[in-house]
C-alpha positions, 0 to 999 in steps of 0.5 A, spaced: 423 851 397 415 851 399 412 852 392 405 852 395 407 859 399 411 862 393 407 868 391 407 870 383 413 874 381 409 879 377 402 880 375 404 879 368 407 872 369 401 871 373 397 872 367 392 877 371 395 884 367 389 887 364 389 886 356 393 892 353 388 892 347 382 895 352 386 900 356 385 907 354 390 911 350 393 904 348 397 904 341 398 897 338 406 895 338 410 894 332 411 887 329 418 888 330 417 890 337 413 884 339 418 879 335 424 882 339 420 882 346 418 874 344 425 872 342 428 876 348 423 872 353 424 865 349 432 866 350 431 867 357 426 862 358 431 857 354 437 859 359 433 858 365 431 851 362 438 849 361 440 851 368 434 847 371 435 841 367 443 841 369 441 843 376 436 837 376 441 832 373 446 833 378 442 833 385 435 830 384 435 823 388 434 816 384 427 816 386 426 820 380 422 826 383 423 833 381 428 836 385 424 842 388 419 837 391 425 835 396 428 839 402 435 841 402 438 835 406 435 830 401 439 833 395 445 831 397 449 824 395 444 821 391 446 818 384 444 820 378 436 819 377 437 818 369 442 812 370 439 806 368 436 802 374 440 795 375 436 789 373 435 783 378 440 779 375 445 785 375 443 787 383 444 780 385 451 779 381 453 785 384 451 783 391 454 776 391 461 779 388 462 784 395 462 779 401 469 777 401 474 772 405 479 778 407 473 783 409 470 777 413 477 775 416 478 782 418 471 783 421 472 777 426 479 780 428 475 786 430 469 783 434 472 776 436 478 778 440 475 781 446 469 780 451 463 783 450 458 781 455 451 784 454 451 790 458 458 791 459 462 797 456 465 793 451 458 791 449 456 798 448 462 800 444 461 795 439 454 797 439 457 804 437 462 801 432 456 797 428 452 804 428 458 807 425 458 801 420 451 803 418 452 810 417 459 809 413 456 803 408 449 807 407 451 814 407 448 816 413 450 823 415 453 823 422 449 828 427 453 832 432 450 827 438 450 820 437 442 817 436 442 813 442 435 813 445 432 811 451 426 806 449 419 809 450 422 816 449 419 820 443 425 819 439 426 812 440 418 811 438 419 815 432 425 812 429 421 806 428 414 808 427 416 814 422 419 808 417 412 807 415 409 814 417 405 819 413 412 822 412 417 817 412 425 818 411 427 818 404 434 816 406 437 811 410 437 812 418 441 809 423 440 809 431 441 805 438 435 803 442 436 802 449 432 798 454 433 796 461 432 789 463 433 785 469 440 781 469 445 779 473 453 777 473 457 772 477 460 775 484 462 768 487 462 761 485 464 755 489 463 748 489 466 743 495 466 736 497 464 735 504 466 729 508 461 726 514 464 732 519 462 737 514 470 739 512 471 741 505 476 735 502 476 738 495 474 745 492 473 745 484 477 751 481 471 753 477 476 756 472 478 755 465 486 754 464 487 759 459 492 756 455 497 761 452 497 757 445 491 761 444 493 768 446 486 771 447 483 765 451 489 766 455 489 774 456 481 774 458 481 767 462 479 770 468 475 776 465 468 773 465 466 768 471 463 761 470 456 762 472 449 761 469 446 768 467 439 769 470 441 763 475 438 764 483 443 766 488 444 761 493 448 757 498 446 749 498 449 743 501 446 736 499 448 729 496 449 728 489 444 725 484 446 723 476 440 725 471 443 724 465 441 730 460 436 732 465 430 731 460 423 730 463 424 723 461 430 722 465 427 725 471 421 720 470 425 714 469 428 716 476 422 718 479 419 711 477 425 707 480 423 711 487 429 716 487 428 722 492 430 728 489 428 732 496 434 736 498 439 733 493 444 736 488 442 734 481 448 733 476 446 733 468 450 733 462 449 739 457 445 737 451 438 735 448 434 740 451 435 747 454 439 748 460 434 752 464 429 746 463 434 741 466 434 746 472 426 746 472 425 739 472 430 738 478 426 744 482 419 741 481 422 735 484 424 738 490 432 738 489 436 744 492 441 745 486 443 743 479 450 742 476 451 742 468 457 739 465 460 739 458 461 731 457 466 729 451 461 723 450 457 728 446 463 730 442 462 725 436 469 722 434 474 727 435 475 726 443 482 725 447 479 717 448 480 717 440 487 719 441 486 727 439 490 732 443 485 737 447 485 744 444 489 748 443 494 743 442 489 739 437 482 739 435 479 735 441 475 739 447 479 742 452 477 739 459 477 745 463 472 749 458 466 751 461 459 752 457 456 759 460 449 760 458 442 763 461 438 758 465 431 762 464 425 757 462 425 759 455 419 755 453 415 759 458 417 766 455 423 769 453 426 776 454 426 780 461 423 776 466 420 782 470 416 785 464 413 779 461 409 781 455 411 789 455 417 792 454 423 794 459 423 801 459 427 805 464 420 806 469 417 800 467 413 796 472 416 790 474 414 783 477 418 778 480 419 774 474 416 767 473 421 764 468 427 764 472 430 758 477 428 758 484 434 754 486 442 755 484 446 752 479 453 752 476 456 750 469 462 745 470 468 743 466 469 736 464 475 735 469 471 738 475 465 733 473 469 727 472 471 728 480 464 729 482 461 723 478 466 719 482 463 720 488 456 717 485 460 711 483 456 707 478 451 712 474 448 706 470 445 700 471 446 695 466 439 691 463 438 686 458 439 687 451 445 692 453 440 698 454 443 702 460 438 705 465 440 710 470 442 708 477 439 713 481 444 712 486 446 718 491 453 720 493 455 718 500 459 725 501 455 731 500 456 737 495 456 744 497 454 749 491 455 757 492 452 761 487 453 769 489 450 773 483 449 781 482 442 782 480 440 789 477 437 793 472 442 793 466 442 797 460 442 794 453 443 797 446 440 794 440 443 798 434 438 799 428 438 801 421 433 802 415 433 803 408 427 806 405 423 802 400 418 804 395 413 801 398 413 804 405 408 799 408 412 792 407 418 791 411 423 786 411 428 785 417 435 782 418 438 781 424 443 778 428 445 779 436 452 782 438 453 780 445 457 774 447 459 770 454 466 771 452 469 773 445 464 768 442 468 767 435 462 763 433 456 765 437 455 770 435 461 773 432 461 769 426 453 771 425 456 778 426 461 777 421 456 775 415 451 781 417 457 785 416 458 783 409 451 783 407 451 790 410 457 792 405 453 788 399 447 792 400 451 799 401 454 797 394 447 797 391 445 803 394 451 807 391 449 804 384 443 807 385 439 801 388 432 803 392 429 797 395 422 795 393 420 794 400 423 797 406 429 794 410 431 794 417 437 791 420 438 789 427 444 788 431 440 785 438 443 785 445 442 781 451 440 775 446 445 770 451 441 772 457 434 770 454 433 773 447 432 780 451 434 785 446 429 782 440 424 780 445 423 787 448 423 791 441 418 786 439 414 787 445 415 795 444 413 795 437 408 789 436 403 792 433 407 796 428 411 789 426 404 785 425 402 791 420 408 791 416 413 786 417 413 781 411 419 777 414 424 776 419 431 773 417 435 771 423 443 769 423 446 767 429 452 762 429 454 762 422 459 757 423 461 752 428 462 746 423 462 743 416 454 742 415 449 747 412 443 747 416 436 751 415 430 752 419 424 756 418 417 757 416 414 752 411 412 758 407 419 760 406 422 753 404 422 753 396 425 760 396 430 758 401 432 752 397 432 756 390 437 761 394 442 756 396 442 753 390 444 759 387 450 760 392 456 757 390 459 752 395 464 755 400 470 750 398 468 746 392 467 750 385 463 744 382 457 744 388 452 749 391 451 751 398 445 746 398 450 741 397 453 743 403 447 739 407 451 733 406 458 735 408 462 732 413 467 734 418 475 733 416 476 728 421 473 721 418 479 716 420 475 714 426 468 713 423 470 705 422 474 704 428 473 709 433 469 709 439 463 714 440 457 714 446 451 710 444 446 714 447 449 720 443 450 717 437 442 715 437 440 722 439 444 725 433 441 719 428 434 721 430 436 728 428 439 726 422 433 722 420 428 727 421 432 732 417 432 727 411 425 725 412 423 732 411 421 733 403 424 740 403 430 739 409 428 746 412 426 744 419 421 748 423 423 753 428 423 752 436 427 757 440 434 759 442 435 765 438 432 772 436 427 769 431 422 767 437 418 774 438 417 775 431 415 768 429 411 765 435 409 771 438 407 776 432 406 771 427 412 773 422 415 768 417 422 767 419 428 763 418 435 761 421 441 758 418 448 756 420 454 751 418 454 746 425 458 741 428 458 734 425 461 727 428 467 728 425 468 736 426 473 739 432 468 740 438 465 747 438 467 750 445 460 753 446 460 759 451 467 758 453 473 762 453 475 758 447 470 760 442 476 764 439 478 767 433 484 763 433 479 756 434 475 759 428 480 760 423 484 754 425 478 749 425 471 751 424 472 755 418 479 756 415 480 761 410 473 764 412 469 761 406 463 759 410 462 766 413 462 769 406 457 763 403 452 765 409 453 772 408 451 771 400 446 766 401 442 770 407 443 777 403 441 774 397 435 771 400 433 778 403 434 781 396 429 776 393 424 778 399 425 785 398 425 786 391 420 781 388 413 783 385 409 777 389 412 775 395 416 768 395 411 766 400 409 759 399 402 758 403 401 751 399 407 748 402 405 750 409 398 748 408 401 741 406 405 740 411 400 742 416 397 735 414 404 732 416 403 735 423 397 732 424 399 725 422 405 726 428 399 728 433 395 722 431 401 717 432 401 719 439 393 718 440 394 711 442 398 713 449 391 716 451 386 711 448 383 711 441 377 715 443 380 721 440 378 723 433 381 729 428 377 728 422 374 735 423 381 738 424 383 734 417 377 737 413 379 744 416 386 743 413 384 740 406 379 747 406 386 751 407 389 747 402 384 749 397 384 756 398 391 756 398 391 753 391 386 758 389 391 763 391 397 760 387 393 761 381 391 769 383 398 771 385 401 768 378 395 771 374 396 778 378 404 778 377 403 776 369 398 782 368 403 787 372 409 784 368 405 785 361 403 792 363 410 794 364 412 794 357 407 800 356 410 804 361 415 809 359 421 811 363 426 816 362 432 813 358 429 806 358 431 802 352 426 800 347 421 804 351 414 805 346 414 812 344 408 816 348 405 823 346 403 823 354 411 822 356 413 828 359 420 829 357 425 833 362 424 840 358 417 839 359 418 838 366 422 844 367 417 848 363 412 846 368 416 847 374 417 854 372 410 856 371 409 853 378 415 857 381 411 863 379 404 861 381 401 858 374 399 851 376 394 847 379 395 845 386 402 845 387 403 838 391 398 835 387 402 837 380 408 835 383 406 828 385 403 827 378 410 829 375 413 824 379 409 819 377 410 821 370 417 821 370 418 815 374 425 812 372 422 805 374 416 800 375 418 800 382 416 808 383 410 807 379 408 801 384 410 806 390 405 811 388 400 805 387 401 803 394 398 810 396 392 810 392 385 806 391 379 806 387 372 807 389 366 803 387 365 807 381 372 805 379 374 813 380 381 814 383 381 815 390 388 818 393 389 817 400 395 821 401 393 827 397 386 828 395 387 833 390 390 828 385 384 825 384 382 831 380 388 830 375 388 825 369 392 819 369 395 817 362 394 810 359 396 805 361 398 808 368 391 807 371 391 800 369 398 799 371 395 802 378 389 797 378 394 791 377 399 793 382 393 794 387 391 786 385 399 784 387 398 788 393 392 784 395 395 778 393 401 779 398 397 781 403 394 775 403 401 771 403 403 775 409 397 774 413 398 766 413 403 766 418 399 771 422 393 766 422 396 762 427 396 767 432 391 766 438 390 771 443 389 765 448 396 763 447 398 756 449 396 753 455 401 755 461 405 759 457 401 764 454 406 768 451 407 763 445 401 765 441 403 761 435 398 754 435 402 751 429 409 751 432 413 753 438 419 751 442 417 744 446 415 745 453 420 740 455 425 742 449 426 749 449 430 749 443 427 744 439 420 745 435 414 742 437 408 742 431 401 743 433 404 745 440 397 745 444 394 739 442 401 735 442 402 737 449 395 736 451 396 728 449 403 728 451 403 731 458 396 732 460 393 726 457 386 729 458 381 727 453 377 734 454 383 738 454 385 734 447 378 735 444 378 743 446 385 744 443 383 740 437 377 745 436 381 751 437 386 749 431 380 747 427 377 754 428 383 757 427 385 754 420 378 754 418 378 762 419 385 762 415 382 758 409 377 764 409 383 770 410 387 767 404 381 766 399 382 770 393 375 772 393 374 774 400 
């Protein structure tokens, strides 16, 4: 009903009927007639009141707003508004009770028993399955046509932008955004050894054996070719050179020995750096092509050499398994190669793409690589102290590499959902990618399973009447495997909106591929990450917590004392473990390789990621192979699916604490203290360029931001204490122990006021509705929702941004003080959010300007791994130019100095 347009039903009820005592010929009524009429009117009014109260109790939404302020679709399927809101502990306990091993196991069987390559029909079907999951769990009405929108259309734009707009949705929503990147698929892959006459003497099979003891691997063994995503089409022939892991230091070592790469085909093993950068290193040296293989030396102790049977007969690596994967130059920029920095709309202007190889490549199995390495002979030269050096020897016979690919614009589908919060301008995003190279039981289906359980848990909370304090967005990203495309295109599409509203991004990718729990994230999240992991039970040991799983080992421990292990790999593994142990928080910085990248390193949103990953004594993980199956997951990675559930409980609980906290649990002091550790690492690199470089001014800037953060710690604590102190004075309907207040508006009073408004006796209707909504709030969150829309001028008068008519209405005590306390909380939260934003530089990082975060980025020659203070670090490591080093130090100093001002409570 449109109240403002409602006309008075009669002049008498309108109060405009002429005074009968002044009318000519009027005769006074008898007392009986007056009394009878009054009784009749009161009885009628009482009937209306009773009906209206019953109607309101039945249909009004949990928000506590009067039913007449809602449009008809919003009046359905809402919980009783007078139900007592769940306490924080009740919310968390209810959520933790929902994820279950039975449900997780069933979800894995549904998602991980068929291929779902990005852009395929199976991928599109899975997107719609996720959409229906959102609709079912969040009680979203299903329209006659699926809400699938092409990116850039008004429907797609509105689906996201309306979440924080002037008239945001009051109920959960779900939709699919379709983007149009350029991707490729394998058409023909061939690998041969040629004799001196050019005759083929051996041809690689380039397929995985699909052992029938793993039914899904057997069924789909020929479905997805063994090729590299975004690889270059080509047919090349050349001698073979071994380059170890294909790291920059490996290529530098070979060049120092005089190795000539021109026209050669380089063979490297997977590991330690992103596969695309192995190809870039070879391409920069003039190589014709690259082969990358999975080496059992990198499988720890669980190998055939240590008497374990290969999968599926046993836990060791299947020698035919092949690691597919993208060979995009991830450290230059992620996303659609042809639309760098802007979204891949259907009609987007496209470039050639500078982050993809110009030479062909192929992924190989160990059984094929073993044959090729024999063509080289000795790949190492022994030197003193037992340390090995690359030989740089080339094969006598030539290798022919053929990689034919179909490259074209391909639609992809991001499945999205939102749950509106009381504070509409603060948003938490939880996301996981959906696409896989084949079945992807670990990558990413284990993550999708955990996300599935989080969605179920939040759905249960909604059915109990919960409305989050902040808005939540869920995302099932597509085409992550090709180079983080789905999340990057969405991030580039809604960059301004994300910068304005997103509080944090919580990522899950591979939930489970091994036994040991690891977390990476922004330092500001480290403390809430640890506390949350301490509050979640260990997946398999009732006497420990999830945090204790940081020290877990795999089940195959018998060879640790007597088994053999590759010394190079053990050293790399030990280095990584030492870095984790050295960190006070054990929360490592984020590099790249998953969907947090656009949020953290392009837009400055505090982010996190976590997983159970492989140890030296776990069954080898068949990454991006047909053997990454549900059968392998259930048998070796997570029997019983307890780790899937633990990740769901942890990530969902972490989300709740970011969503419903009064003061955001972002610790800027932890972050500012770690900045000094970043600078210590940089100073350790200085001797390589000389001792003329000094960073005293930069260190002083870091001390300044630490001092501002200490002040902000005090302010946010006092702001929350003031806010909580006022809570006990706020009367809520049905609140136990609420202090009586003559200003409290009961349900009959609200109903009476409603009748007056319906018949035209009221101040401006919309203003009264907003005030009644405020006075009849069921929880402090609803007061806070109102407070987010109001402000005070310099004379301490209320200014209402959403509806100026409210500024003329009286606000009962202590609502005015409560609103001022809420604004103080909002200001503190804004400063906390701005800390990560403060590391964003418009100039970006030299030679890879898409990455704008000067605090952390994927290493230029790492891809996955993180480099802190990346511009400055890489100026020392690679450029060795004093002028450039000083320039980067000055940039950091200015940025950190500005950040100190931004977070200062007095600014």
